[in-house]
N, C-alpha and C positions, 0 to 999 in steps of 0.2 A: 514111610520112607520112602526117599525115589531112589534106583540103583540101576544098576544097566540092563538090569532086566527092562527093568520099566520104560527106559530108554529104546529096548529093543523092537518092545509093542508098540508103542507110540511111531519105530516106520523109521529108527537113526541108525546108523550103518555106525556100527563098532568103529573104535579105534583110540588111539592115543587122545585125544580129544576127552575121551567119557569125563578122566577125572575129572576135567575142571567143569565137563557139563553137569555132573551129578553134583557138585557142592556146590554149584550156580544156583541148579532146580531145588538141592533144599533149602538153599539160602531164603529164595522165595518164597518158597510154601512156607517156611516159617515166618513170615515177613508178612507171611498174606495171602497170598499173590492168586488168583485160579491159576486149572493147571493150565489152559486156554493162553492165557496169560505166557506162563514157563513155557508150553510149548512153543508159541511164538516164539521168546526169543532167543529159545536152543537151535532154533532154526537160522540165525542170525550167525551163530556158535559154528556152525557145523561147515570145519574146513570143502571148500573145493578140491577137490585134487588137481593138482597142476603137472602135468605131466614134457616127458621129455621131446622133445622136437624129433620127429620121423629122421629128417635129412638136417643134418649143421649149417648152417646161415653161414654163407661165404665171409673168409677174412683178406686185409694186405697180407702176405708175403715180401718182406723185403730179404731175403735169405739166398741167397747164390751160391750154390754150389760144384764144386769145379773135381774133383779130387771124391776117389772112391771111398774114405774117410766122409768128408763133407756131404757126400747123397747118400753117407748111409744115417748120417745126424739124420740129415732134412727130411728121410723119410719118416722116419721115427720121430723127428717133430709133427709133420704132416700129423698121422697118426693119431697125436695124442689131441690137436687142435681140433681132428674132424670131428670126435666125439664130444670133445670138450663143447664145441659149439652149438651143440643139443640143448645144452642147458637152459633150461625157459629163461633165467631172466639174463640170460648175456643179449646184448642189440648188437654188439661190433665188435669185431677183433681181429687182432696182426700181430706180426710173428718179424722181429727185428734181425740183424744179424748172426744177432752174438748170438742166436738162440738153442737150446739144444735141453735135452728131454730133461725132469727134474724128480722123474717116481715111475714106478715100475706102472703103475695102476691107470690104466686108459683114462685118458681123460683128465689127467693132473697136467696143469698150465703147466708148459716149459719155461725152462728161464729165457729169457727172451719176448715172454708173450707178454700181450697189456689185450684188454677186455676193455668192454664199457656195457653196465648192468644196469638194470632199471629199480630202483625200492631195493635194492637188495647187498651188501654188504657180504663178500665171502673172505672169511679167514684164511681159507686155504689159498687164497689168490694169490694173499700177500707172506703166506708163513709162518714162519718162528721164528727169524730173522728182521724183525717187522722193524721198517726205514731203515735199514742196512743205506750206507750213506757216503759220502766223503768230501772232505773240507780242505778247504785250501789257505794257509798263511802264505803272505809274502811279505818277509822283512825287508825293512829299510834299509840298514846296515847290511855291505856285504860279507861272509861270513865262510868259514872252512865248514865244506862242507860234511868232512871229517868228524870234525866239534857239534855239528847240527843235533847229526846221527848220533855221538856220544851220551847228549844229553835227553833226545828221546830216548835212547835207552834208558838211562837211570830213572824218566818220572816216567813214562809209560808202563805199562802191563800188560802180557801176552796169555794164556793159554786159560785153564780152567780157574774157575774162580774169580777172588779179584784181590784187591791192593792187601802188604800185609797191616797196612796203614787206611783206612777208610777215607773218605772225601767227603764231606757233608754236600749232597747237592746240592744248589740254590736252582729251581727253574718252573717257568708256569707252567703253575695246577699242582706243586709239589706237594700243597694244602690239602688238595681234591682225593686225593687217595680212598678215605673212609670212605666218601658219599659216592664211590661208585660203585656197584660189584662186582664189575671186572678188577678192580685192582685193590680193594681192598684186603688189607694183609701180605702184603706184597712193597711193603716200605721195603725192608731189611735185601731184595733183591735192589730194589735204586739206589739205596744203601751203599752197599757191598759191591755191588758189581760198577759204580761211578770208577770214570777215570781210568777203563779198560778197553782191550779191545778183543778178549776170545781170542777164534783163532782157524783154523779156513785160509779162505783168502784173503784176510784183514791182514790191512797193509800200512806202515808208516812210511812216506819216502819223501826221500830229499832228493830236491831236482834245480835246475837254475830258467827264471823265466826266460823264454827263447826271445820275446822281445826287447828284454832289456838285463837280463844276463844276472838280473834278484835272483837271490836265496831263496827259494820257496820248501814247507812242506806242506805236504795232504796223509793224511790221516784216511783209510777207509774200514770204516766198522756198522754195526747195526747196533739193534737195544739189550744186548744179552741176555741175561737170565731174565730181566723185566718182561722184555717183549716174550719172548719165549713160553713165558707163564699167561700172562694173557694172550696170544696164541692160544693155547691151551684151553683157557674160558671159552674163551670165544668160540672155538673150535668144537664145543660140548654145547654151547646154546645153538648155533648153527644147526648142529645136525639133533636135535629135540626139536625144534622149531621145523626145518625137514620133513623130518620122522612123520611131520602131521600133515601136511602142506603136498609134498610132493616127496610118499616116500619114493616114488624109483629113481631121484637121484642119486646118483652116487654117493658115499657119506662125504670121499673126499671133495665133493661139490657143494655141500650146503651150504645155506646160506642166513641168514640175520636179516630179516626188514629191517629198511632204513629207517623207516615213522613208526616204526611200534619205541615201547617204552626200554625192551631190551638196545636195539639198533644204535636208536641214542646214546645210549648208557656207551657203548661198543665205541661207537664214533667219539664221543669224548673220550677215553680213553686211549685212542689213535694216539690222537693232537696232544693228548700229556704225555705219553711216550715218543710222540717226536721233539716233542720242547727236552724232554731228557738227553733222548739222543744229541739232539745238537748243542747242548750243556755239554756233554760227554767230550764232544769234538772235540769242545771250546777248551774246558780244563785242560786237557791236554795240551796245545796250544800253547797256554799261557804258562803254563809251567817252564814251558822246553825257550821262552821266551826269558822267562826268568831267569833258568840255568843261563843263556846265551848273552844276556845283557843284552837283549837288542829290541828293534821297535817295530811292531806292526806298521806296514804299509797298507797292509790292504787283503781282508776275508768274504769269505764269500764259500759256501754251499749245497746241497741238493741232495737229497734222495735217491732215491731208484727202486727199491722195494718196498710198495708202499699205495694206497688209495686215496683219492683227490673226488674232486664233487664241481663239475665244471658247469658255467649257465645255463648250461643243456639241462641239466638237473641228475644224469646219470652220474654213478659213480665208475668212475676209470683205477682198476686195476693195476700194474706195472706189474711182475713178478722178472725184475732182474729188467728193468726197464725204465730209461733217464727222461722226467718230463721235457721235453719241449715245444713249451707255450706261454706265451707270457703271462701273470698271476696265475702260474700255475701253484702258488702259495703266497701268504702276507709277504713273507722275507724273499723272493724272488727278485735277485735285481738281475736279469737279465744273462746270469751267466751258469752253464753248468759242469761239471767234469764228469772224465770220459775216461777214465785207466783201459789201458787195453796189454801190459805183462810187465816183470821188473827190469825190462832193459825196452823198453819203448815208452815216448814222452807220453805225457797223460795232456789230454786233448780238452782244452776250454771250450766254451765253443757256446754258440748264441742260438735261440732260438730258432726254431722251424712253423711251428705248427703245421706237419702235412697230417690231411684230413685224414689218409687212407692210410696213417700207423697210428690216427687215434689222438698225436700230436709230442706221439713217444721217440724215443731216441735209441742205441744200444745203451750198453752202459758198461759196456767191458767187451773183451776179445771170445768171453764164452769159450767152449768145448766141444771136442767133436767124442772126443770117447774120455769115460770114467779114470777119476783118478786111481782106480785100481788095474784097468787094463791097463792105463797108459804107463803105470811099475814097471808093470807084467812083462809088457813089449817092448821098452825100451832099458829097462835092466842099468848098468854099466857105464851106459853109456852117458846116465846123469848126471853122477860124478864129473866126468866130463867136459860136459854143459856147464855147470856150475865153476868146473875150473872156467873153463875160457871167458863166463861173464865178467870174471874173479881179475882175469888180465888182461882186460881189456879195458881195466881200471872201476869197475863198477863195488861198488862197497855193498856185499850182498850182506846180509846176517841173519842170526835164527837165536831168537828172542831165548830157546831152554838151552842152544847146542848143540844140537844137531838137524841139521834140513831138511825140508821136506822138498823130496825131487817132486813132487803131485804139481809142486804151485812156480817148478820152472817154465819157460817160456814157453818150451815146445807144449807143453799140456795143454794148450791153448791154441786156439784156431791163429793165423794168420794174419799177423797185425794190419800189415800192407793192405791183403783185402775185403777186410772191418769195414778201416779209414774210407778205402776206394768207395763201397759201398754207402757210406752214410753220404759221400757225396755224390753220390749218384741216383739216391733213391730222391736229395734232399732233403733228409731228419736231421741233420742239427749242424751250422755252421760252423766252420773251426774258424779260431782271430786268435790264439795262440795256443803255445805248449809251456808245459813243465818235460826239461831234458830230466832224465836219470842220472844220478851224482850216485843214488845207494838207497838203499831202503831194510827194513824191519819187517819179518812177519814171527809167529809163533814157535815153526819151526816143528819140527815130527817130539810133539811131547810126550809121542804115545809111546815109542819105537820101542821101549823097555818095557810097557806097560805088562802087567800080570794077563792079560786078556788075551794080548797079542803073540806073549811068546805058549798061550796051551794053544793054540789053535794050530 
C-alpha cells in the first residue's frame, strides 16, 4: 500500500495534497499501473506554491480627503489596499470615492474597492451580502408619497428572519439547487427570506423623479440568508484550495480556481443567487403596486456587491462598487442607481467605463467612521438630527419602531463631495435623480436585545 512515507521516499514534499495523492496512487496501483507511471502522474498533481507578491501592484485611487476624519479613513483604506494588491491572482485594482475599511485583518478589501483577478473567484471580495443591490420602479400615475410608504410598510419585512407567511419564489435557477453543491439544502433560505429586506443600511425609499415628478420606489437589499450561506460555503472551499496552492496567502483573501469544477459550480451558484435577489426586489415592488392600485411605467436595477466576468477573461470583483460599463450583465439597460443617504437624491447614472477605476463607480456615500464610533461621538445630537429631517418634511420610518441613529446622514460621507468626485473623475454620468420624500429602514431592532443589555 502506498502511504505518506512512500511519497516522501519518492521525493515529494508533504502537504494537504497528500490525501488526494495517496488515494490516486493506490487506485492506479490497484488498476495495474507501474510505480513509474504512478510517480509520473503524481508529479502532475503536486502543487506549485503560489507566493504573495513582495510589493503590491499600483491601483487607481479616486478618493479625495480634506478633513482629518477623511484623511484618517483614506490612510486606513490605502493600508488595506497596499496589502491586498500583493495577492497573486489580482491583476488590477481601484478605490472609489465612497471607500472605507470593511474589516480589521490587513488586506481586507475595503467597501468601495474593486479588483480584477485572473482565473480566480474570491468569496471574500464580495462578502456575505452577495448581490447587495438597488432596484427602482417608476409609477405611471401620481400618488401620495405617504400612501406609498404606508403600502411599503405593510408588504415588506425588515429585520431578522423572514415573513410570517412565506411567498413562493420564482426565479431563474430555482430548480437547480439540488444539482449545485454550493446551494444544495438551501431551499428553505430561498423560501423563508423571500420578500424581505434584512437590516443595516438596507432601505425602501420613496421619492419623485426630478425630470418628470413621477413617484418612484427604490429598494436596497442583498440575498439575505441564502447569500450568506453561499458565501460561507464558498469561503470554506476557497480556503481549502488556497491552503494547498498558496498557503502563505491570508485566509480572507482565499480563492477558488475559476476554471475548476468547484469554481464553475460556485460561479453558477452566484448567478442563481443574483436571479433570486432580482426577483426579491420585484416581488416587493409588485406587492406595493397592487396595494396602491397603480401601474408601472419603468423599472431597472443593478447590483453593487458582486463579481463579473469581462471580455478580457478576468473576474472583476466589486465590494460596494457600482458596475459602470455597458453589458456588465445580460439585463443591463444602461442605467444604475447610486444612493447617498436618506435625505439626499438617489442618483440615476449612465455608464462611463473609466479604465482606471476598472469600470466601476461608487455605490453610495460610504463612511468615515464605524457605526459605534459615530454613535459614541455624536450622542444626543443624533436625536435632534432625526427631528430636523422630519421637520423638513421627510417621512423617516423605522420598521421595528426604534430609529437606528447610525444610519442618519451624519454617519455618512458628505454627499456633495462624493457626487463631485464622481464628476471629477468621470466615474459615471448623472442623468436624473430621485428626490426624497421618505424612507423605511429596519431600525435598531437589537436595542433591547438581552446580549446588548448584558454589556
